[in-house]
DORO-797234 format. One record per atom (N, C-alpha, C, CB): residue number from 1; x, z, y; atom name. Coordinates in steps of 0.001 Angstrom, whole numbers, plus 500000, padded with zeros to 6 digits. Each point is the difference from the previous one (the first is absolute). Glycine has a CB too. Layout:
N
<node seq="NUM" px="X" pz="Z" py="Y" atom="CA"/>
...
# end
This chain:
80
<node seq="1" px="892205" pz="885836" py="734056" atom="N"/>
<node seq="1" px="499338" pz="499411" py="501495" atom="CA"/>
<node seq="1" px="499936" pz="501372" py="500564" atom="C"/>
<node seq="1" px="498334" pz="497713" py="499430" atom="CB"/>
<node seq="2" px="502583" pz="501767" py="501603" atom="N"/>
<node seq="2" px="499820" pz="501209" py="501187" atom="CA"/>
<node seq="2" px="498742" pz="499683" py="501219" atom="C"/>
<node seq="2" px="502915" pz="500432" py="499717" atom="CB"/>
<node seq="3" px="496491" pz="500637" py="500439" atom="N"/>
<node seq="3" px="499133" pz="500264" py="500907" atom="CA"/>
<node seq="3" px="500519" pz="499981" py="501254" atom="C"/>
<node seq="3" px="498910" pz="501088" py="498513" atom="CB"/>
<node seq="4" px="500389" pz="497981" py="502691" atom="N"/>
<node seq="4" px="500379" pz="500512" py="501146" atom="CA"/>
<node seq="4" px="498801" pz="500751" py="500483" atom="C"/>
<node seq="4" px="501704" pz="498228" py="500429" atom="CB"/>
<node seq="5" px="499153" pz="502442" py="500865" atom="N"/>
<node seq="5" px="499180" pz="501216" py="500678" atom="CA"/>
<node seq="5" px="499447" pz="499371" py="500773" atom="C"/>
<node seq="5" px="501182" pz="501812" py="499888" atom="CB"/>
<node seq="6" px="497342" pz="498719" py="499800" atom="N"/>
<node seq="6" px="499079" pz="499699" py="501034" atom="CA"/>
<node seq="6" px="499863" pz="500429" py="501554" atom="C"/>
<node seq="6" px="499155" pz="499921" py="497939" atom="CB"/>
<node seq="7" px="500300" pz="499978" py="502406" atom="N"/>
<node seq="7" px="499724" pz="500007" py="501757" atom="CA"/>
<node seq="7" px="498638" pz="501418" py="499777" atom="C"/>
<node seq="7" px="500489" pz="496389" py="501120" atom="CB"/>
<node seq="8" px="500150" pz="504693" py="499342" atom="N"/>
<node seq="8" px="498899" pz="501115" py="500179" atom="CA"/>
<node seq="8" px="499672" pz="500239" py="501130" atom="C"/>
<node seq="8" px="500590" pz="500956" py="498421" atom="CB"/>
<node seq="9" px="498049" pz="499317" py="502206" atom="N"/>
<node seq="9" px="499425" pz="500401" py="501513" atom="CA"/>
<node seq="9" px="498920" pz="500871" py="499586" atom="C"/>
<node seq="9" px="500471" pz="497794" py="501458" atom="CB"/>
<node seq="10" px="499137" pz="502714" py="499713" atom="N"/>
<node seq="10" px="499151" pz="501099" py="500226" atom="CA"/>
<node seq="10" px="498916" pz="499058" py="500626" atom="C"/>
<node seq="10" px="501714" pz="502242" py="500325" atom="CB"/>
<node seq="11" px="497117" pz="498734" py="499244" atom="N"/>
<node seq="11" px="498766" pz="499172" py="500180" atom="CA"/>
<node seq="11" px="499083" pz="500892" py="499685" atom="C"/>
<node seq="11" px="500771" pz="497831" py="499504" atom="CB"/>
<node seq="12" px="497950" pz="502482" py="501382" atom="N"/>
<node seq="12" px="498905" pz="500668" py="500108" atom="CA"/>
<node seq="12" px="498537" pz="499156" py="499232" atom="C"/>
<node seq="12" px="501387" pz="501097" py="502352" atom="CB"/>
<node seq="13" px="498186" pz="499433" py="496858" atom="N"/>
<node seq="13" px="498840" pz="499277" py="499559" atom="CA"/>
<node seq="13" px="498779" pz="500117" py="500115" atom="C"/>
<node seq="13" px="501204" pz="499801" py="498980" atom="CB"/>
<node seq="14" px="498050" pz="498984" py="501480" atom="N"/>
<node seq="14" px="499214" pz="500105" py="500685" atom="CA"/>
<node seq="14" px="498411" pz="499321" py="499165" atom="C"/>
<node seq="14" px="502223" pz="500088" py="502084" atom="CB"/>
<node seq="15" px="497895" pz="499697" py="496567" atom="N"/>
<node seq="15" px="498618" pz="499448" py="499347" atom="CA"/>
<node seq="15" px="500586" pz="500248" py="498756" atom="C"/>
<node seq="15" px="498805" pz="498080" py="501535" atom="CB"/>
<node seq="16" px="500190" pz="502476" py="497827" atom="N"/>
<node seq="16" px="499840" pz="500253" py="498478" atom="CA"/>
<node seq="16" px="499472" pz="498979" py="499420" atom="C"/>
<node seq="16" px="499733" pz="502131" py="500202" atom="CB"/>
<node seq="17" px="500802" pz="497130" py="499089" atom="N"/>
<node seq="17" px="499037" pz="499276" py="499138" atom="CA"/>
<node seq="17" px="499965" pz="500151" py="498511" atom="C"/>
<node seq="17" px="500212" pz="498538" py="501706" atom="CB"/>
<node seq="18" px="498794" pz="500638" py="497166" atom="N"/>
<node seq="18" px="499843" pz="500436" py="499195" atom="CA"/>
<node seq="18" px="501530" pz="499857" py="498915" atom="C"/>
<node seq="18" px="497211" pz="499652" py="500840" atom="CB"/>
<node seq="19" px="502694" pz="500878" py="497966" atom="N"/>
<node seq="19" px="500940" pz="499645" py="499083" atom="CA"/>
<node seq="19" px="501845" pz="500429" py="500912" atom="C"/>
<node seq="19" px="497732" pz="497651" py="498690" atom="CB"/>
<node seq="20" px="501984" pz="503606" py="501545" atom="N"/>
<node seq="20" px="501240" pz="500620" py="500339" atom="CA"/>
<node seq="20" px="501100" pz="499006" py="500884" atom="C"/>
<node seq="20" px="499525" pz="501462" py="497715" atom="CB"/>
<node seq="21" px="499477" pz="498020" py="503264" atom="N"/>
<node seq="21" px="500689" pz="498498" py="501026" atom="CA"/>
<node seq="21" px="499655" pz="501099" py="501821" atom="C"/>
<node seq="21" px="498672" pz="496517" py="497917" atom="CB"/>
<node seq="22" px="502385" pz="503190" py="502696" atom="N"/>
<node seq="22" px="499601" pz="500532" py="501096" atom="CA"/>
<node seq="22" px="500625" pz="498859" py="501346" atom="C"/>
<node seq="22" px="499955" pz="502772" py="498619" atom="CB"/>
<node seq="23" px="499419" pz="497557" py="502477" atom="N"/>
<node seq="23" px="500471" pz="499224" py="501411" atom="CA"/>
<node seq="23" px="500561" pz="500815" py="500755" atom="C"/>
<node seq="23" px="498391" pz="498558" py="500116" atom="CB"/>
<node seq="24" px="503366" pz="500741" py="499902" atom="N"/>
<node seq="24" px="500782" pz="501187" py="500708" atom="CA"/>
<node seq="24" px="500836" pz="499243" py="501379" atom="C"/>
<node seq="24" px="500422" pz="501557" py="497353" atom="CB"/>
<node seq="25" px="499398" pz="499204" py="503484" atom="N"/>
<node seq="25" px="500195" pz="499397" py="501715" atom="CA"/>
<node seq="25" px="501668" pz="500264" py="499816" atom="C"/>
<node seq="25" px="497342" pz="500938" py="501872" atom="CB"/>
<node seq="26" px="504009" pz="498322" py="498323" atom="N"/>
<node seq="26" px="500939" pz="500501" py="500339" atom="CA"/>
<node seq="26" px="500123" pz="500122" py="500699" atom="C"/>
<node seq="26" px="500523" pz="499739" py="499147" atom="CB"/>
<node seq="27" px="500634" pz="501506" py="501278" atom="N"/>
<node seq="27" px="500476" pz="500837" py="500997" atom="CA"/>
<node seq="27" px="501316" pz="499188" py="500484" atom="C"/>
<node seq="27" px="498951" pz="502357" py="498954" atom="CB"/>
<node seq="28" px="501014" pz="497249" py="502542" atom="N"/>
<node seq="28" px="500785" pz="498970" py="500780" atom="CA"/>
<node seq="28" px="501078" pz="500260" py="499689" atom="C"/>
<node seq="28" px="498854" pz="499647" py="501689" atom="CB"/>
<node seq="29" px="501329" pz="501789" py="498573" atom="N"/>
<node seq="29" px="501620" pz="500876" py="500186" atom="CA"/>
<node seq="29" px="500521" pz="499166" py="501664" atom="C"/>
<node seq="29" px="501056" pz="500267" py="496489" atom="CB"/>
<node seq="30" px="498505" pz="499434" py="504094" atom="N"/>
<node seq="30" px="500823" pz="499297" py="501452" atom="CA"/>
<node seq="30" px="499944" pz="498833" py="499996" atom="C"/>
<node seq="30" px="501543" pz="501354" py="500248" atom="CB"/>
<node seq="31" px="498233" pz="497872" py="498375" atom="N"/>
<node seq="31" px="499872" pz="498783" py="500339" atom="CA"/>
<node seq="31" px="498941" pz="499235" py="500561" atom="C"/>
<node seq="31" px="501311" pz="500319" py="498635" atom="CB"/>
<node seq="32" px="499497" pz="498170" py="501702" atom="N"/>
<node seq="32" px="498617" pz="499395" py="500838" atom="CA"/>
<node seq="32" px="499208" pz="499271" py="499209" atom="C"/>
<node seq="32" px="501069" pz="499756" py="502003" atom="CB"/>
<node seq="33" px="497801" pz="500200" py="498302" atom="N"/>
<node seq="33" px="498987" pz="499258" py="498904" atom="CA"/>
<node seq="33" px="500079" pz="498390" py="499796" atom="C"/>
<node seq="33" px="498362" pz="501889" py="500676" atom="CB"/>
<node seq="34" px="502084" pz="497701" py="500243" atom="N"/>
<node seq="34" px="500618" pz="498704" py="499560" atom="CA"/>
<node seq="34" px="501106" pz="499179" py="499514" atom="C"/>
<node seq="34" px="498803" pz="500419" py="501039" atom="CB"/>
<node seq="35" px="501595" pz="500966" py="498675" atom="N"/>
<node seq="35" px="501406" pz="499955" py="499044" atom="CA"/>
<node seq="35" px="499945" pz="500047" py="498428" atom="C"/>
<node seq="35" px="500950" pz="501222" py="501916" atom="CB"/>
<node seq="36" px="498180" pz="497709" py="497805" atom="N"/>
<node seq="36" px="499489" pz="500054" py="498864" atom="CA"/>
<node seq="36" px="499549" pz="500602" py="498882" atom="C"/>
<node seq="36" px="500767" pz="499068" py="500913" atom="CB"/>
<node seq="37" px="498266" pz="501914" py="499875" atom="N"/>
<node seq="37" px="499206" pz="501381" py="500023" atom="CA"/>
<node seq="37" px="498263" pz="498882" py="500229" atom="C"/>
<node seq="37" px="502424" pz="502589" py="501575" atom="CB"/>
<node seq="38" px="496775" pz="497990" py="497025" atom="N"/>
<node seq="38" px="498718" pz="499858" py="500938" atom="CA"/>
<node seq="38" px="498848" pz="500898" py="500123" atom="C"/>
<node seq="38" px="500544" pz="497998" py="499578" atom="CB"/>
<node seq="39" px="498864" pz="502041" py="501027" atom="N"/>
<node seq="39" px="499019" pz="501330" py="500658" atom="CA"/>
<node seq="39" px="498745" pz="500227" py="498533" atom="C"/>
<node seq="39" px="500153" pz="499086" py="503476" atom="CB"/>
<node seq="40" px="499759" pz="499908" py="495432" atom="N"/>
<node seq="40" px="498955" pz="500140" py="499241" atom="CA"/>
<node seq="40" px="500682" pz="501008" py="499055" atom="C"/>
<node seq="40" px="498724" pz="497651" py="500357" atom="CB"/>
<node seq="41" px="500580" pz="503505" py="499131" atom="N"/>
<node seq="41" px="500315" pz="500371" py="499149" atom="CA"/>
<node seq="41" px="500349" pz="499255" py="498267" atom="C"/>
<node seq="41" px="498897" pz="501505" py="501973" atom="CB"/>
<node seq="42" px="502246" pz="499228" py="497619" atom="N"/>
<node seq="42" px="500294" pz="499462" py="498584" atom="CA"/>
<node seq="42" px="499038" pz="500556" py="498873" atom="C"/>
<node seq="42" px="502461" pz="499824" py="500725" atom="CB"/>
<node seq="43" px="497745" pz="499665" py="498328" atom="N"/>
<node seq="43" px="499008" pz="500595" py="498213" atom="CA"/>
<node seq="43" px="501174" pz="500039" py="499288" atom="C"/>
<node seq="43" px="497420" pz="498644" py="499651" atom="CB"/>
<node seq="44" px="501942" pz="502982" py="500172" atom="N"/>
<node seq="44" px="501059" pz="501112" py="498931" atom="CA"/>
<node seq="44" px="499805" pz="500419" py="498901" atom="C"/>
<node seq="44" px="500450" pz="500786" py="501471" atom="CB"/>
<node seq="45" px="500290" pz="499214" py="497449" atom="N"/>
<node seq="45" px="499257" pz="500883" py="499024" atom="CA"/>
<node seq="45" px="501268" pz="501620" py="499631" atom="C"/>
<node seq="45" px="498356" pz="497125" py="498660" atom="CB"/>
<node seq="46" px="501042" pz="503588" py="500685" atom="N"/>
<node seq="46" px="500060" pz="501490" py="499554" atom="CA"/>
<node seq="46" px="501461" pz="498879" py="498588" atom="C"/>
<node seq="46" px="496266" pz="502243" py="500614" atom="CB"/>
<node seq="47" px="504800" pz="498963" py="499675" atom="N"/>
<node seq="47" px="501206" pz="499726" py="499091" atom="CA"/>
<node seq="47" px="499456" pz="500955" py="498473" atom="C"/>
<node seq="47" px="502273" pz="499735" py="502422" atom="CB"/>
<node seq="48" px="498336" pz="499805" py="496836" atom="N"/>
<node seq="48" px="499716" pz="500678" py="498538" atom="CA"/>
<node seq="48" px="500124" pz="501269" py="500306" atom="C"/>
<node seq="48" px="500849" pz="498375" py="498439" atom="CB"/>
<node seq="49" px="500103" pz="502363" py="501732" atom="N"/>
<node seq="49" px="500398" pz="501255" py="500277" atom="CA"/>
<node seq="49" px="498936" pz="500884" py="500934" atom="C"/>
<node seq="49" px="502405" pz="498963" py="499702" atom="CB"/>
<node seq="50" px="497237" pz="500018" py="501252" atom="N"/>
<node seq="50" px="498553" pz="500835" py="500547" atom="CA"/>
<node seq="50" px="499092" pz="500024" py="499422" atom="C"/>
<node seq="50" px="500287" pz="499660" py="501621" atom="CB"/>
<node seq="51" px="499330" pz="499453" py="497799" atom="N"/>
<node seq="51" px="498967" pz="499758" py="498736" atom="CA"/>
<node seq="51" px="499631" pz="501264" py="498843" atom="C"/>
<node seq="51" px="501076" pz="497490" py="500251" atom="CB"/>
<node seq="52" px="500505" pz="502739" py="499694" atom="N"/>
<node seq="52" px="500143" pz="500943" py="498906" atom="CA"/>
<node seq="52" px="499958" pz="501054" py="499895" atom="C"/>
<node seq="52" px="500761" pz="498948" py="499650" atom="CB"/>
<node seq="53" px="499083" pz="501551" py="501755" atom="N"/>
<node seq="53" px="500393" pz="501157" py="500968" atom="CA"/>
<node seq="53" px="498290" pz="500763" py="500268" atom="C"/>
<node seq="53" px="502607" pz="498455" py="501464" atom="CB"/>
<node seq="54" px="496568" pz="500029" py="498645" atom="N"/>
<node seq="54" px="499021" pz="500521" py="500673" atom="CA"/>
<node seq="54" px="499945" pz="500343" py="501370" atom="C"/>
<node seq="54" px="499810" pz="500529" py="498092" atom="CB"/>
<node seq="55" px="501355" pz="498491" py="502793" atom="N"/>
<node seq="55" px="500214" pz="500380" py="501212" atom="CA"/>
<node seq="55" px="499005" pz="499477" py="500968" atom="C"/>
<node seq="55" px="502237" pz="500200" py="499352" atom="CB"/>
<node seq="56" px="496876" pz="500590" py="501383" atom="N"/>
<node seq="56" px="498841" pz="499417" py="500778" atom="CA"/>
<node seq="56" px="500297" pz="498929" py="501301" atom="C"/>
<node seq="56" px="498927" pz="502332" py="499263" atom="CB"/>
<node seq="57" px="500626" pz="496817" py="501025" atom="N"/>
<node seq="57" px="500408" pz="499606" py="501315" atom="CA"/>
<node seq="57" px="498632" pz="499816" py="500943" atom="C"/>
<node seq="57" px="502264" pz="498788" py="498936" atom="CB"/>
<node seq="58" px="497989" pz="501380" py="502094" atom="N"/>
<node seq="58" px="498465" pz="500219" py="500751" atom="CA"/>
<node seq="58" px="500414" pz="499086" py="501160" atom="C"/>
<node seq="58" px="499038" pz="502752" py="499405" atom="CB"/>
<node seq="59" px="499907" pz="496593" py="501290" atom="N"/>
<node seq="59" px="500101" pz="499508" py="501150" atom="CA"/>
<node seq="59" px="500361" pz="500247" py="501369" atom="C"/>
<node seq="59" px="498944" pz="499502" py="498662" atom="CB"/>
<node seq="60" px="502261" pz="500380" py="502046" atom="N"/>
<node seq="60" px="500594" pz="500896" py="500495" atom="CA"/>
<node seq="60" px="501460" pz="500679" py="499825" atom="C"/>
<node seq="60" px="497801" pz="499943" py="500023" atom="CB"/>
<node seq="61" px="502158" pz="500156" py="498867" atom="N"/>
<node seq="61" px="501299" pz="500678" py="499340" atom="CA"/>
<node seq="61" px="501470" pz="498679" py="500283" atom="C"/>
<node seq="61" px="498076" pz="501642" py="497608" atom="CB"/>
<node seq="62" px="503170" pz="499081" py="502712" atom="N"/>
<node seq="62" px="500846" pz="499341" py="500112" atom="CA"/>
<node seq="62" px="501038" pz="499659" py="498441" atom="C"/>
<node seq="62" px="499502" pz="500987" py="502695" atom="CB"/>
<node seq="63" px="500554" pz="497763" py="497365" atom="N"/>
<node seq="63" px="500417" pz="499600" py="498907" atom="CA"/>
<node seq="63" px="501614" pz="499243" py="500232" atom="C"/>
<node seq="63" px="497214" pz="499855" py="499215" atom="CB"/>
<node seq="64" px="503489" pz="500480" py="499423" atom="N"/>
<node seq="64" px="501143" pz="499138" py="500102" atom="CA"/>
<node seq="64" px="499913" pz="498654" py="499034" atom="C"/>
<node seq="64" px="501347" pz="502222" py="500605" atom="CB"/>
<node seq="65" px="498906" pz="496871" py="499674" atom="N"/>
<node seq="65" px="499547" pz="498551" py="499646" atom="CA"/>
<node seq="65" px="501351" pz="499417" py="499535" atom="C"/>
<node seq="65" px="497934" pz="499673" py="501809" atom="CB"/>
<node seq="66" px="501913" pz="499601" py="496877" atom="N"/>
<node seq="66" px="501375" pz="499155" py="499474" atom="CA"/>
<node seq="66" px="499323" pz="498556" py="500686" atom="C"/>
<node seq="66" px="501042" pz="501404" py="497154" atom="CB"/>
<node seq="67" px="499308" pz="497624" py="503145" atom="N"/>
<node seq="67" px="499727" pz="498957" py="500548" atom="CA"/>
<node seq="67" px="500375" pz="499234" py="498557" atom="C"/>
<node seq="67" px="500388" pz="500479" py="502885" atom="CB"/>
<node seq="68" px="498912" pz="498244" py="496772" atom="N"/>
<node seq="68" px="500716" pz="498965" py="499221" atom="CA"/>
<node seq="68" px="500713" pz="499084" py="500870" atom="C"/>
<node seq="68" px="498368" pz="500137" py="498265" atom="CB"/>
<node seq="69" px="502617" pz="499148" py="501091" atom="N"/>
<node seq="69" px="500369" pz="499063" py="500987" atom="CA"/>
<node seq="69" px="499509" pz="498718" py="500103" atom="C"/>
<node seq="69" px="501648" pz="501138" py="499857" atom="CB"/>
<node seq="70" px="497466" pz="498469" py="499750" atom="N"/>
<node seq="70" px="499122" pz="498745" py="500000" atom="CA"/>
<node seq="70" px="498745" pz="500299" py="500849" atom="C"/>
<node seq="70" px="500813" pz="499261" py="497622" atom="CB"/>
<node seq="71" px="499206" pz="502113" py="502954" atom="N"/>
<node seq="71" px="498641" pz="499933" py="501157" atom="CA"/>
<node seq="71" px="498845" pz="500637" py="498350" atom="C"/>
<node seq="71" px="500644" pz="496895" py="502648" atom="CB"/>
<node seq="72" px="498227" pz="502877" py="497997" atom="N"/>
<node seq="72" px="498956" pz="500393" py="499223" atom="CA"/>
<node seq="72" px="499692" pz="501233" py="500176" atom="C"/>
<node seq="72" px="500480" pz="498570" py="498608" atom="CB"/>
<node seq="73" px="499787" pz="502355" py="500145" atom="N"/>
<node seq="73" px="499360" pz="501302" py="500007" atom="CA"/>
<node seq="73" px="501495" pz="500946" py="499923" atom="C"/>
<node seq="73" px="497270" pz="499259" py="498635" atom="CB"/>
<node seq="74" px="501986" pz="502104" py="501405" atom="N"/>
<node seq="74" px="501186" pz="500908" py="500264" atom="CA"/>
<node seq="74" px="499742" pz="501098" py="498874" atom="C"/>
<node seq="74" px="500305" pz="499562" py="502780" atom="CB"/>
<node seq="75" px="500780" pz="501147" py="496797" atom="N"/>
<node seq="75" px="499559" pz="500838" py="499364" atom="CA"/>
<node seq="75" px="500191" pz="501469" py="500699" atom="C"/>
<node seq="75" px="500342" pz="498322" py="498091" atom="CB"/>
<node seq="76" px="498685" pz="502619" py="501884" atom="N"/>
<node seq="76" px="499986" pz="501306" py="500568" atom="CA"/>
<node seq="76" px="500597" pz="500768" py="498981" atom="C"/>
<node seq="76" px="498043" pz="499747" py="501432" atom="CB"/>
<node seq="77" px="503329" pz="501181" py="499415" atom="N"/>
<node seq="77" px="501331" pz="500472" py="498525" atom="CA"/>
<node seq="77" px="500002" pz="501594" py="500361" atom="C"/>
<node seq="77" px="502221" pz="497531" py="499842" atom="CB"/>
<node seq="78" px="497002" pz="503000" py="501192" atom="N"/>
<node seq="78" px="500125" pz="501384" py="500731" atom="CA"/>
<node seq="78" px="498963" pz="500234" py="501222" atom="C"/>
<node seq="78" px="502554" pz="499894" py="499387" atom="CB"/>
<node seq="79" px="497079" pz="501109" py="499998" atom="N"/>
<node seq="79" px="498851" pz="500440" py="501312" atom="CA"/>
<node seq="79" px="500595" pz="501060" py="501010" atom="C"/>
<node seq="79" px="497879" pz="499749" py="498326" atom="CB"/>
<node seq="80" px="502316" pz="499942" py="502920" atom="N"/>
<node seq="80" px="500882" pz="500795" py="500991" atom="CA"/>
<node seq="80" px="499351" pz="501210" py="500792" atom="C"/>
<node seq="80" px="501170" pz="497805" py="500265" atom="CB"/>
# end
């Protein structure tokens, strides 16, 4: 079964939550917020490689996210 390419976006960590969860505000990148973008923070979790190598993510860090195609949560795959 072929895996589809997930959409990747950048964002800034707004809040740290328990169980390695974070609230992340997406960078708009010049997009109009009325075009399907929401102003509320997105719930995100750390990817397995970031947990394995103990990469710390703090409030205010810029991160690269992989968005799920159905909405909901996002996965933090890289700290920029």
